[in-house]
DRENMINU-410343 format. One record per residue (C-alpha): x, y, z negated; residue number from 1; residue in one letter. Coordinates in steps of 0.1 Angstrom, whole numbers. Layout:
# DRENMINU-410343
REC     X     Y     Z num residuo
REC     X     Y     Z NUM       A
...
This chain:
# DRENMINU-410343
REC     X     Y     Z num residuo
REC   196   125    92   1       X
REC   190   139   125   2       X
REC   182   179   122   3       X
REC   164   197   152   4       X
REC   174   234   140   5       X
REC   156   263   156   6       X
REC   177   294   169   7       X
REC   176   324   153   8       X
REC   154   336   187   9       X
REC   130   307   185  10       X
REC   125   314   145  11       X
REC   118   349   153  12       X
REC    89   338   175  13       X
REC    70   322   146  14       X
REC    74   349   123  15       X
REC    94   355    91  16       X
REC   105   316    87  17       X
REC   146   319    87  18       X
REC   145   299    61  19       X
REC   141   272    86  20       X
REC   177   273   100  21       X
REC   184   251    73  22       X
REC   157   229    72  23       X
REC   151   195    94  24       X
REC   115   204   111  25       X
REC   113   173   136  26       X
REC   100   139   133  27       X
REC   128   114   132  28       X
REC   116    84   160  29       X
REC   124    53   147  30       X
REC   137    45   184  31       X
REC   159    75   186  32       X
REC   186    65   162  33       X
REC   205    35   175  34       X
REC   239    41   170  35       X
REC   240    68   142  36       X
REC   260    65   117  37       X
REC   250    77    79  38       X
REC   275    95    61  39       X
REC   254   109    31  40       X
REC   245    88    -2  41       X
REC   210   103    -5  42       X
REC   188    76     2  43       X
REC   159    96    12  44       X
REC   175   107    42  45       X
REC   165    72    52  46       X
REC   131    74    50  47       X
REC   106    81    74  48       X
REC    71    89    61  49       X
REC    56    93    93  50       X
REC    61    53    97  51       X
REC    26    36    99  52       X
REC     7    72   111  53       X
REC    10    63   145  54       X
REC   -15    40   167  55       X
REC    -9     9   188  56       X
REC   -21    14   223  57       X
REC    -5   -15   243  58       X
REC   -26   -47   246  59       X
REC     8   -68   246  60       X
REC    15   -57   212  61       X
REC   -21   -58   197  62       X
REC   -34   -91   209  63       X
REC   -63   -81   229  64       X
REC   -76   -52   249  65       X
REC   -92   -28   222  66       X
REC  -129   -18   232  67       X
REC  -128    24   242  68       X
REC  -123    46   216  69       X
REC  -115    21   190  70       X
REC   -83    28   173  71       X
REC   -65    -3   159  72       X
REC   -51    -3   126  73       X
REC   -17     4   125  74       X
REC    -5    10    92  75       X
REC   -33    39    79  76       X
REC    -4    56    59  77       X
REC     1    95    52  78       X
REC    30   116    56  79       X
REC    26   143    27  80       X
REC    39   150    -6  81       X
REC    37   129   -35  82       X
REC    58   112   -66  83       X
REC    60    73   -73  84       X
REC    24    60   -84  85       X
REC    12   100   -92  86       X
REC   -19   115   -95  87       X
REC   -14   138   -67  88       X
REC    -8   127   -30  89       X
REC    -7   160    -9  90       X
REC   -13   157    27  91       X
REC   -23   169    58  92       X
REC   -61   156    76  93       X
REC   -64   155   109  94       X
REC   -96   135   107  95       X
REC  -118   125    76  96       X
REC  -131    93    76  97       X
REC  -101    77    92  98       X
REC   -81    58    66  99       X
REC   -57    81    54 100       X
REC   -67   106    72 101       X
REC   -37   116    95 102       X
REC   -34   103   128 103       X
REC    -2   108   147 104       X
REC   -19   113   180 105       X
REC   -43   142   168 106       X
REC   -30   177   177 107       X
REC   -53   196   149 108       X
REC   -50   199   112 109       X
REC   -87   206    92 110       X
REC   -68   206    58 111       X
REC   -45   194    31 112       X
REC   -62   171     3 113       X
REC   -49   163   -28 114       X
REC   -54   123   -35 115       X
REC   -49    97    -7 116       X
REC   -43    55    -7 117       X
REC   -41    47    31 118       X
REC   -77    39    29 119       X
REC  -113    52    35 120       X
REC  -119    69     5 121       X
REC  -105    98   -19 122       X
REC   -88   126     2 123       X
REC  -103   150   -25 124       X
REC   -99   188   -27 125       X
REC   -97   198    10 126       X
REC   -76   234    13 127       X
REC   -65   251    43 128       X
REC   -46   284    48 129       X
REC   -61   309    73 130       X
REC   -65   341    83 131       X
REC   -85   366   107 132       X
REC  -121   352   118 133       X
REC  -129   320   105 134       X
REC  -157   297   118 135       X
REC  -168   271    94 136       X
REC  -177   251   124 137       X
REC  -141   256   139 138       X
REC  -112   265   116 139       X
REC   -88   237   123 140       X
REC   -58   245   134 141       X
REC   -35   229   162 142       X
REC     1   218   155 143       X
REC    32   200   169 144       X
REC    54   174   159 145       X
REC    81   194   170 146       X
REC    71   221   142 147       X
REC    62   196   116 148       X
REC    86   173    91 149       X
REC    87   151    61 150       X
REC   106   136    37 151       X
REC    95   119     1 152       X
REC    80   148   -21 153       X
REC    77   172     9 154       X
REC    57   181    39 155       X
REC    60   210    64 156       X
REC    39   222    96 157       X
REC    36   253   116 158       X
REC    -4   260   117 159       X
REC    -1   273   152 160       X
REC   -39   287   153 161       X
REC   -29   312   122 162       X
REC     7   314   125 163       X
REC    13   300    91 164       X
REC    39   278    82 165       X
REC    28   252    55 166       X
REC    48   235    31 167       X
REC    38   213     3 168       X
REC    54   195   -27 169       X
REC    40   177   -58 170       X
REC    47   167   -93 171       X
REC    28   136  -112 172       X
REC    -3   154  -117 173       X
REC     1   189   -95 174       X
REC     4   201   -57 175       X
REC    25   229   -51 176       X
REC    14   251   -17 177       X
REC    35   273     2 178       X
REC    23   297    30 179       X
REC    43   317    48 180       X
REC    16   340    69 181       X
REC    32   359   102 182       X
REC     3   385    92 183       X
REC     9   393    54 184       X
REC   -22   416    48 185       X
REC   -49   389    58 186       X
REC   -47   362    39 187       X
REC   -75   338    32 188       X
REC   -78   301    19 189       X
REC  -106   278    33 190       X
REC  -118   252     2 191       X
REC  -138   227    18 192       X
REC  -156   209   -12 193       X
REC  -182   194     7 194       X
REC  -165   169    25 195       X
REC  -138   144    14 196       X
REC  -133   103    30 197       X
REC  -163    98     5 198       X
REC  -199   111     3 199       X
REC  -200   141   -18 200       X
REC  -227   145   -41 201       X
REC  -217   181   -54 202       X
REC  -190   205   -59 203       X
REC  -182   238   -77 204       X
REC  -159   267   -75 205       X
REC  -152   299   -96 206       X
REC  -127   326   -99 207       X
REC  -112   326  -132 208       X
REC   -91   358  -141 209       X
REC   -71   378  -115 210       X
REC   -51   349   -98 211       X
REC   -65   313  -104 212       X
REC   -98   295   -96 213       X
REC  -110   263  -111 214       X
REC  -137   237  -101 215       X
REC  -148   202   -92 216       X
REC  -158   178   -69 217       X
REC  -179   148   -74 218       X
REC  -180   113   -51 219       X
REC  -177    79   -64 220       X
REC  -156    96   -92 221       X
REC  -157   132  -101 222       X
REC  -122   153   -97 223       X
REC  -115   187  -118 224       X
REC   -90   212  -106 225       X
REC   -73   242  -117 226       X
REC   -52   263   -94 227       X
REC   -31   293   -97 228       X
REC   -16   318   -73 229       X
REC    10   340   -70 230       X
REC   -14   368   -54 231       X
REC   -43   385   -71 232       X
REC   -74   369   -56 233       X
REC   -97   400   -39 234       X
REC  -134   376   -38 235       X
REC  -145   342   -31 236       X
REC  -167   346    -1 237       X
REC  -193   314     7 238       X
REC  -193   309    43 239       X
REC  -227   293    56 240       X
REC  -230   258    68 241       X
REC  -265   246    65 242       X
REC  -270   234    35 243       X
REC  -236   232    22 244       X
REC  -217   266    22 245       X
REC  -179   269    23 246       X
REC  -158   286    -1 247       X
REC  -134   312    14 248       X
REC  -108   331    -9 249       X
REC   -95   365    -2 250       X
REC   -60   373   -12 251       X
REC   -44   411   -17 252       X
REC   -15   418     4 253       X
REC    19   406    -2 254       X
REC    53   404    16 255       X
REC    58   371    -2 256       X
REC    46   340     9 257       X
REC    10   326    -7 258       X
REC    21   301   -33 259       X
REC    -6   280   -47 260       X
REC    -1   258   -78 261       X
REC   -29   231   -86 262       X
REC   -35   207  -109 263       X
REC   -62   177  -108 264       X
REC   -77   160  -136 265       X
REC  -105   132  -138 266       X
REC  -116   143  -172 267       X
REC  -122   182  -172 268       X
REC  -112   216  -159 269       X
REC  -100   223  -192 270       X
REC   -75   194  -188 271       X
REC   -64   199  -151 272       X
REC   -53   233  -165 273       X
REC   -32   221  -191 274       X
REC   -14   195  -164 275       X
REC    -3   225  -148 276       X
REC    26   226  -174 277       X
REC    41   204  -150 278       X
REC    48   234  -127 279       X
REC    53   261  -153 280       X
REC    82   284  -148 281       X
REC    92   262  -117 282       X
REC    99   275   -81 283       X
REC    88   255   -50 284       X
REC   124   249   -40 285       X
REC   130   235   -78 286       X
REC   100   210   -78 287       X
REC   109   203   -40 288       X
REC   145   192   -54 289       X
REC   132   176   -84 290       X
REC   107   150   -62 291       X
REC   136   142   -37 292       X
REC   156   136   -72 293       X
REC   130   114   -84 294       X
REC   128    91   -53 295       X
REC   164    87   -48 296       X
REC   165    73   -86 297       X
REC   138    46   -75 298       X
REC   151    42   -41 299       X
REC   187    38   -55 300       X
REC   177     8   -75 301       X
REC   183   -12   -43 302       X
REC   214    -2   -24 303       X
REC   224   -21    10 304       X
REC   254   -22    31 305       X
REC   255   -33    68 306       X
REC   226   -38    93 307       X
REC   220   -14   118 308       X
REC   205    24   115 309       X
REC   172    14   125 310       X
REC   168   -15   100 311       X
REC   180     7    71 312       X
REC   153    33    82 313       X
REC   128     8    83 314       X
REC   141    -6    48 315       X
REC   141    24    25 316       X
REC   108    37    43 317       X
REC    94     5    33 318       X
REC   105     9     4 319       X
REC    93    44    -4 320       X
REC    58    32     9 321       X
REC    57     4   -17 322       X
REC    57    24   -47 323       X
REC    30    51   -39 324       X
REC    -2    32   -55 325       X
REC   -18    22   -78 326       X
REC   -21    57   -89 327       X
REC   -22    77  -126 328       X
REC   -56    90  -138 329       X
REC   -43   102  -172 330       X
REC   -37   137  -182 331       X
REC    -7   147  -197 332       X
REC   -22   151  -229 333       X
REC   -31   109  -226 334       X
REC   -65   117  -220 335       X
REC   -90   100  -193 336       X
REC  -121    86  -185 337       X
REC  -125    50  -186 338       X
REC  -150    26  -166 339       X
REC  -178    35  -190 340       X
REC  -174    71  -180 341       X
REC  -163    78  -216 342       X
REC  -133   102  -224 343       X
REC  -108    84  -242 344       X
REC   -75    86  -254 345       X
REC   -47    57  -259 346       X
REC   -11    48  -261 347       X
REC    -6    42  -224 348       X
REC   -10    56  -189 349       X
REC   -40    51  -173 350       X
REC   -39    37  -136 351       X
REC   -64    28  -107 352       X
REC   -71    -5  -103 353       X
REC   -44   -22   -80 354       X
REC   -52   -33   -44 355       X
REC   -51   -66   -56 356       X
REC   -61   -89   -28 357       X
REC   -35   -72    -6 358       X
REC    -6   -67   -32 359       X
REC    -5   -98   -54 360       X
REC    13  -112   -27 361       X
REC    44   -90   -32 362       X
REC    41   -55   -38 363       X
REC    30   -60   -74 364       X
REC    59   -82   -80 365       X
REC    85   -56   -66 366       X
REC    64   -28   -87 367       X
REC    75   -52  -118 368       X
REC   108   -57  -110 369       X
REC   117   -20  -102 370       X
REC    91     1  -122 371       X
REC    84   -20  -152 372       X
REC    68     9  -173 373       X
REC    42    12  -148 374       X
REC    35   -24  -143 375       X
REC    26   -27  -180 376       X
REC     6     2  -179 377       X
REC   -13   -11  -148 378       X
REC   -20   -43  -166 379       X
REC   -33   -23  -200 380       X
REC   -54    -2  -177 381       X
REC   -66   -36  -162 382       X
REC   -75   -51  -193 383       X
REC   -91   -14  -205 384       X
REC  -114   -19  -176 385       X
REC  -123   -55  -186 386       X
REC  -130   -50  -220 387       X
REC  -159   -21  -211 388       X
REC  -169   -45  -182 389       X
REC  -168   -80  -197 390       X
REC  -147   -94  -168 391       X
REC  -112   -88  -159 392       X
REC  -116   -64  -126 393       X
REC  -101   -74   -89 394       X
REC  -101   -60   -59 395       X
REC  -122   -67   -25 396       X
REC  -117  -106   -29 397       X
REC  -104  -136   -51 398       X
REC   -94  -130   -88 399       X
REC   -60  -118   -82 400       X
REC   -53   -98  -116 401       X
REC   -49  -135  -128 402       X
REC   -17  -140  -104 403       X
REC    -4  -105  -115 404       X
REC    -7  -107  -149 405       X
REC     7  -142  -153 406       X
REC    36  -137  -129 407       X
REC    45  -103  -149 408       X
REC    46  -122  -178 409       X
REC    66  -149  -170 410       X
REC    90  -124  -153 411       X
REC    94  -112  -189 412       X
REC    76   -80  -190 413       X
REC    52   -88  -220 414       X
REC    44   -54  -239 415       X
REC     7   -59  -233 416       X
REC   -19   -78  -255 417       X
REC   -16  -115  -233 418       X
REC   -42  -131  -257 419       X
REC   -69  -100  -246 420       X
REC   -60  -105  -209 421       X
REC   -60  -141  -207 422       X
REC   -95  -144  -224 423       X
REC  -108  -123  -199 424       X
REC   -91  -142  -169 425       X
REC  -109  -173  -186 426       X
REC  -143  -157  -188 427       X
REC  -136  -150  -149 428       X
REC  -129  -181  -144 429       X
REC  -159  -199  -159 430       X
REC  -189  -172  -160 431       X
REC  -211  -165  -132 432       X
REC  -217  -129  -126 433       X
REC  -185  -116  -128 434       X
REC  -156  -109  -108 435       X
REC  -157  -145   -93 436       X
REC  -189  -148   -70 437       X
REC  -201  -181   -67 438       X
REC  -180  -197   -92 439       X
REC  -209  -220  -107 440       X
REC  -209  -235   -73 441       X
REC  -173  -241   -71 442       X
REC  -174  -255  -105 443       X
REC  -204  -279   -97 444       X
REC  -191  -288   -63 445       X
REC  -155  -282   -63 446       X
REC  -163  -258   -33 447       X
REC  -181  -227   -25 448       X
REC  -203  -236     8 449       X
REC  -212  -220    39 450       X
REC  -247  -213    48 451       X
REC  -260  -227    78 452       X
REC  -265  -195   104 453       X
REC  -269  -201   142 454       X
REC  -243  -184   164 455       X
REC  -223  -167   139 456       X
REC  -199  -137   150 457       X
REC  -172  -117   136 458       X
REC  -196   -97   119 459       X
REC  -217  -123   102 460       X
REC  -222  -117    64 461       X
REC  -220  -153    46 462       X
REC  -199  -161    12 463       X
REC  -163  -164    30 464       X
REC  -165  -200    12 465       X
REC  -134  -215    26 466       X
REC  -113  -182    16 467       X
REC  -127  -179   -18 468       X
REC  -123  -219   -25 469       X
REC   -87  -219   -19 470       X
REC   -81  -183   -34 471       X
REC  -100  -196   -64 472       X
REC   -79  -225   -66 473       X
REC   -49  -206   -69 474       X
REC   -63  -182   -95 475       X
REC   -71  -214  -113 476       X
REC   -33  -221  -114 477       X
REC   -22  -185  -124 478       X
REC   -47  -188  -153 479       X
REC   -35  -222  -163 480       X
REC     0  -209  -166 481       X
REC    -7  -186  -191 482       X
REC   -28  -215  -209 483       X
REC     0  -234  -210 484       X
REC    21  -203  -226 485       X
REC    -7  -197  -251 486       X
REC   -12  -235  -260 487       X
REC   -45  -237  -250 488       X
REC   -44  -272  -238 489       X
REC   -82  -279  -232 490       X
REC   -82  -249  -206 491       X
REC   -50  -258  -194 492       X
REC   -66  -293  -183 493       X
REC   -93  -281  -170 494       X
REC   -81  -253  -148 495       X
REC   -53  -274  -136 496       X
REC   -75  -304  -123 497       X
REC   -94  -275  -105 498       X
REC   -63  -260   -86 499       X
REC   -70  -288   -61 500       X
REC  -101  -280   -52 501       X
REC   -88  -267   -22 502       X
REC   -82  -300    -7 503       X
REC  -121  -306    -8 504       X
REC  -124  -281    25 505       X
REC   -96  -302    47 506       X
REC  -112  -318    76 507       X
REC   -88  -345    84 508       X
REC  -102  -348   119 509       X
REC   -89  -312   131 510       X
REC   -59  -308   104 511       X
REC   -76  -277    92 512       X
REC   -93  -258    61 513       X
REC  -134  -260    73 514       X
REC  -163  -247    57 515       X
REC  -190  -271    46 516       X
REC  -227  -266    39 517       X
REC  -242  -272    10 518       X
REC  -254  -309    15 519       X
REC  -217  -315    21 520       X
REC  -220  -316    57 521       X
REC  -190  -300    81 522       X
REC  -201  -267    95 523       X
REC  -212  -271   132 524       X
REC  -201  -259   159 525       X
REC  -162  -254   149 526       X
REC  -139  -230   167 527       X
REC  -108  -228   145 528       X
REC   -94  -198   164 529       X
REC  -123  -175   163 530       X
REC  -121  -148   135 531       X
REC  -145  -139   110 532       X
REC  -144  -110    87 533       X
REC  -169  -131    59 534       X
REC  -181  -164    74 535       X
REC  -164  -193    63 536       X
REC  -131  -173    61 537       X
REC  -121  -135    49 538       X
REC  -108  -117    77 539       X
REC   -91  -145    94 540       X
REC   -97  -178   114 541       X
REC   -91  -213   106 542       X
REC   -60  -215   116 543       X
REC   -47  -182    94 544       X
REC   -65  -198    65 545       X
REC   -57  -236    63 546       X
REC   -19  -235    47 547       X
REC   -27  -214    14 548       X
REC   -16  -236   -13 549       X
REC    13  -220   -26 550       X
REC     7  -237   -58 551       X
REC     8  -272   -44 552       X
REC    26  -272   -13 553       X
REC    37  -307   -18 554       X
REC     0  -317   -20 555       X
REC   -10  -296    10 556       X
REC    15  -315    31 557       X
REC     0  -350    16 558       X
REC   -32  -344    32 559       X
REC    -9  -350    68 560       X
REC     0  -382    76 561       X
REC    36  -373    74 562       X
REC    59  -341    69 563       X
REC    66  -346   107 564       X
REC    26  -343   112 565       X
REC    27  -311    90 566       X
REC    55  -298   105 567       X
REC    34  -304   140 568       X
REC     6  -285   127 569       X
REC    25  -255   113 570       X
REC    40  -253   147 571       X
REC     9  -249   160 572       X
REC     1  -218   143 573       X
REC    30  -200   157 574       X
REC    25  -212   197 575       X
REC   -16  -218   205 576       X
REC   -18  -183   222 577       X
REC   -42  -158   205 578       X
REC   -76  -156   228 579       X
REC   -77  -119   235 580       X
REC  -114  -122   237 581       X
REC  -117  -122   202 582       X
REC  -115   -93   189 583       X
REC  -117   -82   153 584       X
REC  -101   -47   146 585       X
REC   -76   -53   114 586       X
REC   -69   -90   128 587       X
REC   -40   -81   154 588       X
REC    -1   -85   165 589       X
REC     1  -122   167 590       X
REC    24  -148   172 591       X
REC     5  -176   183 592       X
REC   -24  -179   158 593       X
REC    -2  -160   133 594       X
REC   -14  -127   124 595       X
REC    12  -104   109 596       X
REC   -14   -74   109 597       X
REC   -35   -89    80 598       X
REC   -24  -105    45 599       X
REC   -40  -143    45 600       X
REC   -12  -160    64 601       X
REC    21  -138    54 602       X
REC    33  -168    32 603       X
REC    33  -193    60 604       X
REC    66  -188    77 605       X
REC    81  -202    44 606       X
REC    62  -237    45 607       X
REC    90  -245    68 608       X
REC   114  -250    37 609       X
REC    90  -279    23 610       X
REC    95  -297    56 611       X
REC   132  -294    55 612       X
REC   133  -269    84 613       X
REC   146  -239    65 614       X
REC   161  -224   101 615       X
REC   128  -223   118 616       X
REC   114  -202    87 617       X
REC   139  -179    92 618       X
REC   138  -175   130 619       X
REC   102  -164   128 620       X
REC   110  -141    98 621       X
REC   137  -125   119 622       X
REC   111  -124   147 623       X
REC    85  -107   124 624       X
REC   107   -79   110 625       X
REC   122   -69   147 626       X
REC    90   -67   161 627       X
REC    62   -57   142 628       X
REC    78   -29   122 629       X
REC    82     3   143 630       X
REC    62    -4   169 631       X
REC    46    15   199 632       X
REC    59    43   221 633       X
REC    71    64   191 634       X
REC    85    35   171 635       X
REC    58    50   142 636       X
REC    34    21   141 637       X
REC    29    -9   118 638       X
REC    15   -38   130 639       X
REC   -15   -35   107 640       X
REC   -27   -16    81 641       X
REC     0   -11    52 642       X
REC   -29   -21    25 643       X
REC   -15     0    -3 644       X
REC    23   -12     4 645       X
REC    17   -50    10 646       X
REC    28   -46    43 647       X
REC    62   -29    32 648       X
REC    68   -49     5 649       X
REC    71   -78    26 650       X
REC    97   -63    47 651       X
REC   115   -52    17 652       X
REC   118   -85     0 653       X
REC   126  -104    33 654       X
REC   153   -78    43 655       X
REC   172   -84     8 656       X
REC   167  -122    13 657       X
REC   142  -129   -13 658       X
REC   104  -137   -15 659       X
REC    77  -145   -42 660       X
REC    63  -175   -23 661       X
REC    43  -183   -55 662       X
REC    38  -148   -71 663       X
REC    23  -164  -101 664       X
REC    56  -181  -108 665       X
REC    88  -163  -118 666       X
REC   107  -172   -88 667       X
REC   119  -167   -53 668       X
REC   124  -186   -21 669       X
REC   159  -172    -8 670       X
REC   160  -163    28 671       X
REC   188  -148    48 672       X
REC   191  -110    41 673       X
REC   193   -85    71 674       X
REC   220   -66    55 675       X
REC   258   -77    43 676       X
REC   254   -67    11 677       X
REC   223   -60   -14 678       X
REC   227   -43   -48 679       X
REC   196   -47   -70 680       X
REC   193   -29  -103 681       X
REC   165   -45  -124 682       X
REC   142   -32  -148 683       X
REC   168   -40  -177 684       X
REC   197   -23  -160 685       X
REC   207   -58  -152 686       X
REC   220   -57  -116 687       X
REC   226   -86   -92 688       X
REC   242   -89   -60 689       X
REC   230  -107   -24 690       X
REC   260  -112    -3 691       X
REC   253  -125    35 692       X
REC   282  -143    50 693       X
REC   277  -149    87 694       X
REC   250  -139   110 695       X
REC   232  -172   115 696       X
REC   197  -184   109 697       X
REC   206  -215    93 698       X
REC   219  -215    54 699       X
REC   246  -237    48 700       X
REC   255  -231    15 701       X
REC   241  -208   -16 702       X
REC   260  -201   -45 703       X
REC   254  -180   -78 704       X
REC   280  -167   -99 705       X
REC   304  -188   -77 706       X
REC   287  -221   -83 707       X
REC   269  -245   -57 708       X
REC   232  -235   -63 709       X
REC   210  -265   -56 710       X
REC   175  -260   -34 711       X
REC   161  -228   -20 712       X
REC   142  -212   -52 713       X
REC   160  -189   -76 714       X
REC   143  -176  -110 715       X
REC   138  -144  -121 716       X
REC   157  -157  -154 717       X
REC   187  -163  -131 718       X
REC   189  -135  -113 719       X
REC   184  -112  -146 720       X
REC   221  -124  -154 721       X
REC   236  -101  -133 722       X
REC   255  -124  -113 723       X
REC   265  -126   -75 724       X
REC   242  -148   -49 725       X
REC   263  -157   -17 726       X
REC   242  -171    13 727       X
REC   262  -183    39 728       X
REC   246  -193    75 729       X
REC   257  -206   106 730       X
């Protein structure tokens, strides 16, 4: 959008980089674009891949003063090249073991790795172009954000130590490196296979002919690679580094930039070599342009007008970030390594397990709306894993594959074995030893107990019994919806009865959900403001956990003496100040007790709808979108970890005026969009339009297809009719 072009004289200082005259090389800071008029149609121009890479440093933003040398999680995103839901994410590493591996405040790049999630795993196959004398104890290169740029499918940086301009792009299964050296007679590549964001168990590399090398890296899983270069390889030298040597490839001199085409496979080096067909006969610029076109096609499924430039950049950056995970794991020939570590071939693309505890809330709904083929294959992958393991898999906490699968099926994506999925989900819900820990106690008592521990603290390990009970009740509801669809009345009745189990942990004396001991007594002492990672609550306190019953808000409100009493308690969530003495690393950025920096309470603002105070919800939503996205001195921080796109998807939905309040149900709550007009093209090529009239926060009228619309919930089926949803405010 804004170009910072080097002059000819400046370009000469960094070698043969005159192509940079036509390239945007500087990060676009979110705070610097106010008033800029966007005249281009390429929506990728609005995307800033650096959003979420910067830290939060101010106590007033974080909510507390973090301990010394403690980096608050403020996005944990990566700026590198990737396609939607691809196998390869090719990105720079400034620090291994730091979430996504790239921290904006750092000044040294140690590698470019080929897999990334924005988490503390992956970052496989590290490579770095070097020249001159190379020490395995000191090989990183300084860099400047002034000589760094990124856009969807492309990343570029000048490695100052070696005077090498590095450019990266990618396909689904391949990375494409282009390195322009100042010294064309001294080209080397360091392949540091002993490290990743996980502990490496073993690795190997070998030359294969004049200009190819191959190998593997084994951590939690084994990833194979095959690479070809446009320069002949002179030798592979192994630099001594204690017990682990570091491979260093030497290349013959050439005046052309060094280009490396590398493919991954989680099956074999032979499959990796076959995956290189994605790059066959293609130049770097062609692959880069194709990556941009792929993202343009996806981003253009939602077109917006109106709003500020900052809001558009936040919107399309968030939309981009929502489609990077889960990641492809099957090869071009269809083979993949299954949950039993067997190599198999099925009639679908195999994907990693989604980050279900986070993304079931919104991101997986967005995935189904805009990428239905990927969504169906992700579910088929989950079913395949479930059949191998005996239970439907989940991620981290809860049993939210149930919500994902039920919501997807009810929204009309049904090209998968629903009976097979349902049988696994029922097994999850009824059999101990699988996806739902303590399910036997949950069935027996109607809740999961909290052990009696003297002086528990943030780090205390326990059952997170309150959170599990509330989440299992909602998961039961999701499975019950499928039971109804499949005419399984017995299990439907059983599961629906259990959906009220959340009430068993409601303490009427405090108006909050509270842990119970095995004997049924309340946990004492009780401090509802104190956060826990796993004791009573999962990454939350009582205020952030109490109001989770999206399937039964009427029942939740009924626990209080009146709607007014419920509203008063909900107000307290947003008004009781956070105690800055309470410090949990990923619980940050508050409005009162409400924490947008983590997921558990992300649905709470919408509860105002159920006490007839829609405008109070909207004021909070607007406050959250304005305050907690594009934060910090650079405007590049988020209020918390993006969690594989959940934080980003929350923004996307609220910016367009819809939110999947109960993602298991095929409907959306209507809010006030950020933009004047939003055009959404759904999976079946039907398109609907959302129009905002006036700029207030109180909705005074809703029409759909020019007819008055009652209530605030609209079904997915209605949206598929492709009409105009007009939201009038004051």
